[in-house]
C-alpha positions as CSV (number, residue, x, y, z in Angstrom):
1,X,0.1,0.0,-0.1
2,X,1.4,3.5,-1.4
3,X,0.8,6.5,0.4
4,X,0.8,10.0,-1.5
5,X,2.4,12.8,0.9
6,X,1.8,16.1,-0.2
7,X,5.2,18.6,0.2
8,X,5.1,22.0,-0.3
9,X,6.4,23.3,-3.2
10,X,10.8,24.7,-2.9
11,X,10.1,28.4,-2.3
12,X,11.4,30.4,-5.2
13,X,14.5,32.1,-4.4
14,X,13.1,36.3,-5.9
15,X,15.9,37.8,-8.4
16,X,18.6,39.7,-7.0
17,X,18.1,42.9,-7.6
18,X,20.8,45.5,-9.7
19,X,23.0,47.4,-8.4
20,X,21.5,50.4,-9.7
21,X,18.1,49.1,-7.3
22,X,20.3,48.7,-4.5
23,X,21.9,51.5,-5.2
24,X,18.2,53.1,-4.7
25,X,17.0,51.7,-1.8
26,X,20.7,51.6,0.1
27,X,19.5,55.7,-0.8
28,X,15.6,55.3,0.5
29,X,17.2,53.8,3.4
30,X,20.4,55.4,3.8
31,X,19.6,59.0,2.4
32,X,21.4,61.0,5.9
33,X,24.8,58.9,5.6
34,X,24.9,59.8,2.2
35,X,24.8,63.4,2.5
36,X,27.0,63.9,4.9
37,X,30.1,61.6,3.5
38,X,29.0,63.7,0.0
39,X,31.1,66.5,0.9
40,X,34.2,64.6,2.2
41,X,33.5,62.1,-0.9
42,X,34.0,65.7,-3.1
43,X,36.7,67.3,-1.7
44,X,39.4,63.7,-1.6
45,X,38.2,63.6,-5.5
46,X,39.5,67.6,-6.1
47,X,42.2,67.0,-4.0
48,X,43.2,63.6,-4.2
49,X,41.6,61.9,-6.8
50,X,42.1,63.8,-10.0
51,X,45.6,64.9,-9.5
52,X,46.8,61.6,-9.2
53,X,44.8,61.2,-12.4
54,X,46.2,63.9,-14.0
55,X,49.5,63.0,-13.3
56,X,49.5,59.1,-14.2
57,X,48.5,60.7,-17.7
58,X,51.1,62.9,-17.1
59,X,53.4,59.7,-16.5
60,X,52.6,58.1,-19.6
61,X,53.5,61.4,-22.2
62,X,57.0,64.1,-22.7
63,X,56.0,66.8,-20.7
64,X,58.1,69.4,-19.3
65,X,58.6,72.7,-18.6
66,X,59.0,73.9,-22.2
67,X,55.8,72.2,-24.0
68,X,53.2,72.6,-21.8
69,X,50.7,74.7,-21.3
70,X,52.0,78.3,-20.3
71,X,51.3,81.5,-20.9
72,X,53.6,84.8,-21.7
73,X,51.9,88.1,-20.7
74,X,48.5,88.3,-22.9
75,X,50.6,85.4,-25.0
76,X,48.4,81.6,-24.5
77,X,50.7,79.2,-25.8
78,X,49.6,75.1,-26.4
79,X,50.9,72.3,-25.1
80,X,52.7,70.3,-27.7
81,X,53.5,67.4,-25.7
82,X,52.5,63.6,-26.8
83,X,52.0,60.3,-25.6
84,X,55.6,58.2,-25.2
85,X,53.6,55.2,-23.3
86,X,55.2,53.7,-20.9
87,X,59.0,55.1,-22.0
88,X,59.6,56.8,-19.2
89,X,58.9,53.7,-17.2
90,X,61.3,52.2,-18.8
91,X,63.8,55.4,-19.1
92,X,63.8,56.1,-15.3
93,X,64.7,51.7,-14.2
94,X,66.2,50.4,-16.8
95,X,67.7,53.3,-19.3
96,X,71.0,54.3,-19.3
97,X,71.5,56.6,-16.1
98,X,69.2,54.1,-14.0
99,X,71.3,53.9,-11.4
100,X,72.5,57.0,-11.3
101,X,68.9,58.7,-11.7
102,X,66.9,55.9,-9.4
103,X,68.5,53.0,-8.1
104,X,71.4,55.0,-6.3
105,X,67.9,57.0,-4.5
106,X,66.0,54.2,-3.8
107,X,68.7,51.7,-1.7
108,X,69.2,55.0,-0.5
109,X,65.3,55.7,0.5
110,X,65.4,52.0,2.0
111,X,68.0,52.1,4.4
112,X,67.3,56.0,5.2
113,X,63.6,54.0,6.2
114,X,65.0,51.4,7.7
115,X,67.5,52.7,9.7
116,X,65.2,56.3,10.6
117,X,62.4,53.9,12.2
118,X,64.5,51.5,13.8
119,X,66.1,54.2,15.7
120,X,62.3,55.5,16.1
121,X,61.1,52.8,17.7
122,X,64.2,51.5,20.1
123,X,64.6,54.8,21.1
124,X,60.5,55.7,21.2
125,X,60.5,52.3,23.3
126,X,63.4,52.9,26.8
127,X,62.1,56.5,27.0
128,X,58.2,55.2,27.2
129,X,59.5,52.1,29.6
130,X,61.7,55.2,31.7
131,X,58.0,57.2,32.4
132,X,56.5,54.6,32.5
133,X,57.4,54.0,35.7
134,X,57.0,56.0,38.9
135,X,59.7,59.0,38.9
136,X,59.3,62.0,40.4
137,X,58.6,64.8,38.0
138,X,57.6,62.3,35.1
139,X,54.7,64.9,33.4
140,X,57.5,67.5,33.0
141,X,60.0,65.1,31.7
142,X,57.4,63.8,29.2
143,X,56.3,67.0,28.6
144,X,59.9,68.0,27.5
145,X,60.5,65.0,25.7
146,X,57.2,66.1,23.4
147,X,58.6,68.7,22.6
148,X,60.8,68.5,19.6
149,X,57.3,66.9,17.6
150,X,55.6,70.0,19.1
151,X,57.8,72.4,18.0
152,X,57.2,72.6,14.2
153,X,59.8,71.0,11.8
154,X,60.7,74.2,9.5
155,X,61.9,75.6,12.9
156,X,63.1,72.0,14.4
157,X,65.7,72.1,10.8
158,X,66.9,74.8,10.9
159,X,67.9,74.6,13.9
160,X,69.3,72.1,13.1
161,X,71.6,73.9,10.5
162,X,72.8,76.4,12.6
163,X,73.6,73.6,15.1
164,X,75.7,71.3,12.1
165,X,77.4,74.7,10.3
166,X,81.5,74.7,10.4
167,X,81.2,76.7,12.9
168,X,78.1,75.8,14.6
169,X,77.9,74.3,18.3
170,X,78.2,71.2,17.4
171,X,81.6,71.0,16.0
172,X,83.0,73.3,18.6
173,X,82.2,71.1,21.2
174,X,84.3,68.5,19.0
175,X,86.5,70.6,19.0
176,X,87.2,71.9,22.6
177,X,87.0,67.4,22.8
178,X,90.1,67.4,20.3
179,X,88.0,65.9,18.2
180,X,87.1,65.7,14.1
181,X,84.7,68.1,12.9
182,X,83.3,66.8,10.3
183,X,81.3,68.9,7.6
184,X,77.7,67.5,8.5
185,X,76.4,69.8,5.4
186,X,78.7,69.3,2.6
187,X,80.3,66.2,2.7
188,X,77.5,63.7,1.6
189,X,78.7,60.4,4.2
190,X,77.8,63.1,6.9
191,X,75.0,64.7,4.7
192,X,73.2,61.1,5.7
193,X,74.1,60.8,8.8
194,X,73.2,64.6,9.5
195,X,69.7,63.6,7.8
196,X,69.0,60.4,9.8
197,X,70.4,62.4,13.3
198,X,67.6,65.1,12.6
199,X,65.1,63.2,11.3
200,X,65.0,60.8,14.7
201,X,64.7,63.8,16.8
202,X,61.5,64.6,15.1
203,X,60.6,61.1,15.1
204,X,61.6,59.8,18.7
205,X,58.5,61.7,20.8
206,X,55.6,60.3,18.3
207,X,56.8,56.8,18.3
208,X,57.0,57.2,22.7
209,X,54.1,58.9,22.9
210,X,52.3,56.0,21.0
211,X,54.6,53.1,23.2
212,X,53.8,54.5,26.1
213,X,49.6,54.7,26.3
214,X,50.9,50.4,24.5
215,X,52.1,50.4,27.8
216,X,49.8,51.9,30.1
217,X,47.1,49.7,28.9
218,X,49.6,46.0,29.8
219,X,47.4,44.1,32.5
220,X,49.6,45.1,35.6
221,X,48.5,41.9,37.2
222,X,50.5,39.9,34.9
223,X,53.7,41.7,36.2
224,X,53.1,40.8,39.2
225,X,52.2,37.0,37.9
226,X,55.5,37.3,35.6
227,X,57.4,38.1,39.2
228,X,56.3,35.9,41.7
229,X,57.2,33.0,39.6
230,X,60.7,34.5,39.6
231,X,60.8,35.9,36.4
232,X,63.5,38.3,35.7
233,X,63.1,41.7,34.0
234,X,64.7,40.3,30.4
235,X,61.8,37.2,30.7
236,X,59.4,39.8,31.8
237,X,59.6,42.4,29.3
238,X,60.0,39.3,26.5
239,X,57.1,38.0,26.7
240,X,54.3,40.6,28.8
241,X,55.9,43.5,27.6
242,X,55.6,42.8,23.8
243,X,53.8,40.6,22.7
244,X,51.6,43.8,25.0
245,X,52.6,46.4,22.8
246,X,52.3,43.9,19.7
247,X,48.9,45.9,18.3
248,X,50.9,49.0,18.8
249,X,53.8,48.8,17.8
250,X,52.4,47.1,14.2
251,X,50.6,50.2,13.8
252,X,53.3,52.9,14.6
253,X,56.0,50.9,13.0
254,X,53.5,50.9,9.6
255,X,53.1,54.8,10.2
256,X,56.8,55.5,10.5
257,X,57.7,53.7,7.2
258,X,55.8,55.5,5.4
259,X,55.9,59.4,7.0
260,X,59.8,58.0,6.6
261,X,60.1,56.8,3.0
262,X,58.0,60.1,1.7
263,X,59.6,62.6,4.1
264,X,60.5,65.5,1.9
265,X,60.7,68.5,4.8
266,X,63.9,67.0,6.7
267,X,65.8,66.6,3.6
268,X,64.8,69.5,1.3
269,X,65.0,72.6,4.4
270,X,67.8,70.6,5.2
271,X,70.2,70.2,2.2
272,X,67.4,72.2,-0.1
273,X,68.2,71.3,-4.0
274,X,71.8,70.5,-2.9
275,X,73.5,67.7,-1.7
276,X,72.8,65.0,-4.2
277,X,74.0,61.8,-2.8
278,X,71.4,62.5,0.0
279,X,68.6,62.9,-1.4
280,X,65.7,60.4,-1.2
281,X,63.1,59.1,-4.4
282,X,60.5,61.5,-2.8
283,X,62.6,65.2,-3.0
284,X,64.6,63.8,-6.2
285,X,61.4,63.5,-7.4
286,X,60.2,67.2,-6.7
287,X,64.5,68.3,-8.0
288,X,63.4,66.9,-11.2
289,X,59.9,68.6,-11.4
290,X,60.9,72.1,-9.7
291,X,65.1,71.9,-9.5
292,X,65.8,72.2,-12.1
293,X,65.8,73.3,-16.3
294,X,63.6,72.3,-17.9
295,X,61.5,71.2,-15.5
296,X,60.9,67.0,-16.1
297,X,56.8,66.8,-15.1
298,X,56.4,63.7,-17.0
299,X,59.7,62.2,-15.2
300,X,58.5,63.2,-11.6
301,X,55.0,62.5,-12.3
302,X,56.1,58.8,-12.6
303,X,58.2,58.9,-9.6
304,X,55.6,59.3,-7.9
305,X,53.5,56.6,-9.1
306,X,56.3,54.7,-8.5
307,X,56.7,55.8,-4.8
308,X,53.7,54.9,-4.7
309,X,53.0,51.7,-6.1
310,X,56.3,50.5,-3.3
311,X,54.1,52.2,-1.0
312,X,51.1,49.7,-2.0
313,X,52.8,46.9,-2.6
314,X,55.3,46.6,0.6
315,X,51.2,47.9,3.0
316,X,50.1,44.5,1.7
317,X,52.8,42.3,1.9
318,X,52.8,43.7,5.9
319,X,49.5,43.2,6.7
320,X,49.6,39.7,5.4
321,X,52.9,38.9,7.4
322,X,51.3,40.4,10.5
323,X,47.5,38.1,9.9
324,X,50.5,34.7,9.9
325,X,52.7,35.9,12.7
326,X,49.0,36.3,14.8
327,X,47.8,32.8,13.2
328,X,50.5,31.5,14.6
329,X,50.6,32.6,18.1
330,X,47.3,31.4,18.4
């Protein structure tokens, strides 16, 4: 005997609405949010997106100050530059003088970034550990150590220029100690050392304050339990402090790398268009576009695109490395 059982018919899925329909529904529901972000989107489009797209277009041309549109008196001169494709990138990366114009500055930029960020982090962490202790006058020390970051960069760099001059206070002090008095602003090697010194002075306070905040967020009971178990100071630092600072450290190190890699102000204010061996990629790009005649807008823009590409690739690999380490830690 067979029984027939009525089963409910399977419900058909409603077709997914198209993108225009979804946008209309979203706008009808969240119109206030769209109204709030519209001014920001417009400003970013005008100040960031358009210049970026315009700069990328210039990299595909041979634009310079001689063939660009310009006005001389009452005369309007039209642009005569031509589309050259990827020739600018090929010339920068593989051209006859590519080492002198790009690769030497690229190697120095990488070394400059690595050395400066390492000094920022190590010195900043040491000062943060010191200020996290219960010291008399700790608030005064914090205010004193944050001053280099609070003072405008151009004031700090000009002060260092005076101190690093041949007759400046640094060489006077070295002379009084019967030590060599280097030409900080003329000799290529000491120009690089001077740039690292000034950038370290300017960048340590930010790292110190950020890491100090991270230290204060670590639960103090962990240190108490470790002391009761007989852990040494180094063991507490290695197994409690460093893991506790990992979220803050990963963020401030990434920001430090990006800022230092693109640190235009210190190099330019310290040396101007001189010191070609101490120029990093961003200042060299400025020199090509505005510090020579004829000004090479296409090559300068190509340097900017290469800088953006390098930082984008590095950031993606950096975040993948952080995620992999977090998964291994779990």
